[in-house]
C-alpha positions as CSV (number, residue, x, y, z in Angstrom):
1,X,-30.7,-182.4,-142.5
2,X,-32.5,-180.0,-144.8
3,X,-35.2,-179.4,-142.2
4,X,-32.7,-178.6,-139.5
5,X,-31.1,-175.9,-141.6
6,X,-33.7,-173.1,-141.2
7,X,-33.9,-173.7,-137.4
8,X,-30.2,-173.2,-137.1
9,X,-30.4,-170.1,-139.1
10,X,-33.2,-168.6,-136.9
11,X,-31.2,-169.5,-133.8
12,X,-28.1,-167.8,-135.1
13,X,-30.1,-164.6,-135.8
14,X,-31.7,-164.6,-132.4
15,X,-28.3,-165.0,-130.7
16,X,-26.9,-162.2,-132.9
17,X,-29.7,-159.8,-131.8
18,X,-29.4,-160.7,-128.2
19,X,-25.7,-160.1,-128.3
20,X,-26.2,-156.8,-130.1
21,X,-28.6,-155.6,-127.4
22,X,-26.2,-156.6,-124.7
23,X,-23.4,-154.8,-126.4
24,X,-25.6,-151.7,-126.8
25,X,-26.5,-151.6,-123.1
26,X,-22.9,-152.1,-122.2
27,X,-21.9,-149.3,-124.5
28,X,-24.4,-146.9,-122.9
29,X,-23.2,-147.7,-119.4
30,X,-19.6,-147.2,-120.5
31,X,-20.5,-143.9,-122.2
32,X,-22.2,-142.6,-119.1
33,X,-19.1,-143.4,-117.1
34,X,-16.6,-142.0,-119.5
35,X,-18.8,-139.0,-120.6
36,X,-18.4,-139.6,-124.4
37,X,-22.1,-139.0,-125.0
38,X,-22.9,-142.4,-126.4
39,X,-26.6,-143.1,-125.8
40,X,-27.4,-139.6,-124.7
41,X,-30.1,-139.3,-127.2
42,X,-32.0,-142.3,-125.9
43,X,-31.7,-140.9,-122.3
44,X,-33.1,-137.6,-123.4
45,X,-36.0,-139.3,-125.0
46,X,-36.7,-141.2,-121.8
47,X,-36.5,-138.1,-119.7
48,X,-39.0,-136.2,-122.0
49,X,-41.4,-139.1,-121.7
50,X,-41.2,-139.0,-117.9
51,X,-41.7,-135.3,-117.8
52,X,-44.7,-135.5,-120.1
53,X,-46.2,-138.2,-117.9
54,X,-45.7,-136.2,-114.8
55,X,-47.5,-133.2,-116.4
56,X,-50.5,-135.4,-116.9
57,X,-50.8,-135.8,-113.1
58,X,-51.9,-132.3,-111.8
59,X,-52.7,-133.5,-108.4
60,X,-49.2,-134.5,-107.6
61,X,-47.8,-131.3,-109.3
62,X,-50.0,-129.1,-107.1
63,X,-49.0,-131.0,-104.0
64,X,-45.4,-130.5,-104.8
65,X,-45.8,-126.7,-105.2
66,X,-47.6,-126.4,-101.8
67,X,-45.8,-125.0,-98.8
68,X,-45.3,-127.3,-95.8
69,X,-48.2,-127.2,-93.3
70,X,-46.2,-125.3,-90.6
71,X,-45.3,-122.6,-93.2
72,X,-49.0,-122.3,-94.4
73,X,-50.1,-121.7,-90.9
74,X,-47.4,-119.0,-90.5
75,X,-48.5,-117.1,-93.6
76,X,-52.2,-117.5,-93.2
77,X,-54.3,-114.3,-93.3
78,X,-55.6,-113.0,-89.9
79,X,-59.3,-113.6,-89.1
80,X,-61.6,-110.6,-89.6
81,X,-62.6,-108.7,-86.4
82,X,-65.8,-109.9,-84.7
83,X,-68.9,-108.0,-85.5
84,X,-70.4,-106.0,-82.6
85,X,-73.2,-107.7,-80.9
86,X,-76.7,-106.5,-81.5
87,X,-77.6,-103.5,-79.3
88,X,-73.9,-102.7,-78.6
89,X,-73.1,-99.0,-79.0
90,X,-70.3,-98.4,-81.4
91,X,-67.7,-95.9,-80.1
92,X,-67.5,-92.8,-82.1
93,X,-64.2,-90.8,-82.6
94,X,-63.8,-88.0,-80.2
95,X,-64.2,-84.6,-81.7
96,X,-61.2,-82.3,-81.9
97,X,-61.0,-79.8,-79.0
98,X,-62.0,-76.3,-79.9
99,X,-59.2,-73.8,-80.2
100,X,-58.6,-71.9,-77.0
101,X,-59.0,-68.2,-77.9
102,X,-58.4,-67.0,-74.4
103,X,-55.3,-64.9,-73.7
104,X,-52.6,-66.7,-71.8
105,X,-52.2,-65.9,-68.2
106,X,-49.1,-63.7,-67.9
107,X,-47.4,-62.3,-64.8
108,X,-45.2,-59.3,-64.7
109,X,-42.3,-61.6,-63.8
110,X,-42.9,-63.6,-67.0
111,X,-43.1,-60.5,-69.1
112,X,-39.8,-59.1,-67.7
113,X,-38.1,-62.4,-68.2
114,X,-39.2,-63.0,-71.8
115,X,-40.7,-59.9,-73.4
116,X,-40.8,-61.1,-77.0
117,X,-42.2,-64.5,-76.2
118,X,-44.9,-62.9,-74.0
119,X,-45.8,-60.5,-76.7
120,X,-46.1,-63.3,-79.2
121,X,-48.4,-65.4,-77.0
122,X,-50.6,-62.6,-75.8
123,X,-51.1,-60.7,-79.0
124,X,-51.5,-63.9,-81.1
125,X,-54.3,-64.9,-78.8
126,X,-55.9,-61.5,-79.1
127,X,-55.7,-61.7,-83.0
128,X,-57.2,-65.2,-83.0
129,X,-60.1,-63.9,-80.8
130,X,-60.8,-61.1,-83.3
131,X,-60.3,-63.2,-86.4
132,X,-62.2,-66.3,-85.3
133,X,-61.7,-69.0,-88.0
134,X,-60.1,-66.5,-90.4
135,X,-56.4,-66.3,-90.9
136,X,-56.4,-62.6,-91.9
137,X,-58.3,-59.4,-91.2
138,X,-59.1,-56.5,-93.5
139,X,-57.8,-53.1,-92.7
140,X,-61.3,-51.8,-91.8
141,X,-62.0,-54.4,-89.1
142,X,-63.3,-52.4,-86.1
143,X,-61.9,-54.7,-83.3
144,X,-58.5,-54.6,-85.0
145,X,-58.5,-50.8,-85.2
146,X,-59.7,-50.4,-81.6
147,X,-57.0,-52.7,-80.3
148,X,-54.2,-50.8,-82.1
149,X,-55.6,-47.5,-80.7
150,X,-55.5,-48.8,-77.2
151,X,-52.3,-50.9,-77.0
152,X,-49.9,-49.2,-79.5
153,X,-48.3,-45.9,-80.1
154,X,-49.5,-45.7,-83.8
155,X,-50.6,-42.2,-84.6
156,X,-52.2,-42.9,-88.0
157,X,-53.9,-46.3,-87.8
158,X,-55.3,-46.1,-91.4
159,X,-51.8,-45.4,-92.9
160,X,-50.1,-48.2,-91.1
161,X,-52.8,-50.8,-91.8
162,X,-53.0,-49.9,-95.5
163,X,-49.2,-50.1,-95.7
164,X,-49.2,-53.7,-94.4
165,X,-52.3,-54.7,-96.5
166,X,-50.8,-53.4,-99.7
167,X,-47.7,-55.6,-99.3
168,X,-49.7,-58.8,-100.0
169,X,-52.1,-60.0,-102.7
170,X,-54.9,-60.7,-100.1
171,X,-54.8,-57.0,-99.1
172,X,-55.2,-58.0,-95.4
173,X,-53.3,-58.2,-92.1
174,X,-52.2,-61.5,-90.7
175,X,-51.2,-62.4,-87.2
176,X,-47.5,-62.0,-87.6
177,X,-47.9,-58.5,-89.1
178,X,-50.2,-57.6,-86.2
179,X,-47.7,-58.6,-83.6
180,X,-44.9,-56.9,-85.4
181,X,-46.9,-53.6,-85.7
182,X,-47.5,-53.6,-81.9
183,X,-43.9,-54.4,-81.2
184,X,-42.4,-51.7,-83.3
185,X,-44.8,-48.9,-82.3
186,X,-45.2,-48.9,-78.6
187,X,-45.0,-45.1,-78.3
188,X,-44.9,-41.9,-80.3
189,X,-41.3,-41.3,-81.2
190,X,-41.8,-37.6,-81.7
191,X,-42.9,-37.3,-78.0
192,X,-39.9,-39.4,-76.9
193,X,-37.5,-37.1,-78.8
194,X,-39.1,-34.1,-77.2
195,X,-38.7,-35.7,-73.7
196,X,-35.0,-36.3,-74.5
197,X,-34.4,-32.7,-75.5
198,X,-36.0,-31.5,-72.3
199,X,-33.8,-33.8,-70.2
200,X,-30.5,-32.8,-71.9
201,X,-31.2,-29.1,-72.0
202,X,-29.9,-29.0,-75.5
203,X,-27.1,-31.5,-75.2
204,X,-26.6,-34.9,-77.0
205,X,-26.4,-37.2,-74.0
206,X,-28.2,-37.6,-70.6
207,X,-27.0,-39.4,-67.5
208,X,-28.4,-42.7,-66.4
209,X,-30.2,-41.0,-63.5
210,X,-31.9,-38.6,-65.9
211,X,-32.8,-41.5,-68.1
212,X,-34.6,-43.2,-65.2
213,X,-36.5,-40.1,-64.5
214,X,-37.6,-39.8,-68.1
215,X,-38.6,-43.5,-68.3
216,X,-40.7,-43.1,-65.1
217,X,-42.6,-40.3,-66.7
218,X,-43.3,-42.4,-69.8
219,X,-44.5,-45.3,-67.7
220,X,-46.9,-43.1,-65.7
221,X,-48.2,-41.5,-68.9
222,X,-49.0,-44.9,-70.5
223,X,-50.6,-46.3,-67.4
224,X,-52.9,-43.3,-66.9
225,X,-53.9,-43.2,-70.6
226,X,-54.9,-46.9,-70.6
227,X,-56.2,-47.7,-67.1
228,X,-56.8,-44.2,-65.7
229,X,-54.4,-45.1,-62.9
230,X,-50.6,-45.0,-62.8
231,X,-48.2,-47.9,-62.1
232,X,-47.1,-47.9,-58.5
233,X,-43.6,-46.9,-57.7
234,X,-42.3,-50.5,-57.1
235,X,-43.7,-51.8,-60.5
236,X,-42.3,-48.8,-62.3
237,X,-38.8,-49.3,-60.8
238,X,-38.9,-53.0,-61.9
239,X,-39.8,-52.0,-65.5
240,X,-37.1,-49.4,-65.6
241,X,-34.5,-51.9,-64.2
242,X,-35.5,-54.4,-67.0
243,X,-35.3,-51.8,-69.7
244,X,-31.9,-50.4,-68.6
245,X,-30.2,-53.7,-67.8
246,X,-27.4,-53.1,-70.3
247,X,-27.3,-49.3,-70.2
248,X,-24.2,-47.3,-69.3
249,X,-23.7,-44.1,-67.3
250,X,-24.3,-41.9,-70.3
251,X,-27.2,-42.4,-72.7
252,X,-27.3,-41.1,-76.2
253,X,-30.5,-40.0,-78.1
254,X,-30.5,-43.2,-80.1
255,X,-30.1,-45.3,-76.9
256,X,-32.9,-43.3,-75.2
257,X,-35.3,-44.1,-78.0
258,X,-34.6,-47.8,-77.7
259,X,-34.9,-47.7,-73.9
260,X,-38.2,-45.8,-74.2
261,X,-39.6,-48.3,-76.6
262,X,-38.7,-51.2,-74.4
263,X,-40.3,-49.7,-71.3
264,X,-43.4,-48.8,-73.3
265,X,-43.7,-52.3,-74.7
266,X,-43.6,-53.8,-71.2
267,X,-46.2,-51.3,-69.9
268,X,-48.7,-51.9,-72.7
269,X,-48.4,-55.7,-72.5
270,X,-48.7,-55.7,-68.8
271,X,-51.9,-53.6,-69.0
272,X,-53.3,-55.8,-71.7
273,X,-52.6,-59.0,-69.7
274,X,-53.6,-57.3,-66.5
275,X,-50.2,-58.2,-65.0
276,X,-49.7,-55.0,-63.1
């Protein structure tokens, strides 16, 4: 009996431990179902152990981070272009075409239809031809001065060029100033006023018929001074019709100056473009 006593004691302890573990597992399961938090610490420890073990397996982690094969193919870099074969000539970029410095081909019909646009095109081309690659010209440029003496009514070329040049820091004349100078000075205003006084006989207005007569004289004078030949009668009448398209039956001195300038602009541009 005495020898049986320790065995019974050990069996009782083993049964007590087994029952305690069983109750512990049951308590954890019940805690997970009810959400009371019993056994949460043991679960957290187990999760940390699992995470630490997965970190020790880099091959699997990299495989998990890779894209699927069809997505890798979609985002793959394009292959480099093939190198030219030996002896193959490599195409060189085409050089930029040279700027066309020729004056545009203008007809008298085009000039009468769009006087300002025709002046801009023809005189800009003339300036580009004189300037070459430069954007501006100095007041003493010989071709510039010769052109103004031939195709404008400017009486004092030095004064007008210096007036334009002194208005900018470069002390030069650009294309827009050149075109404007020709447009505003197609004839000598003093001579135009003298013609008006002769037509009126001392009055302040002239009739439309007298105006046509005076414009015809201006056209013939410009033609003979530039080309040593007068405009024919038909061309002169077309220029007068275009200049007087909005004129009334009576023409004042101010209107006469404007009409004279318009007719002179048409004449000088037509002679420059050889559109007579």
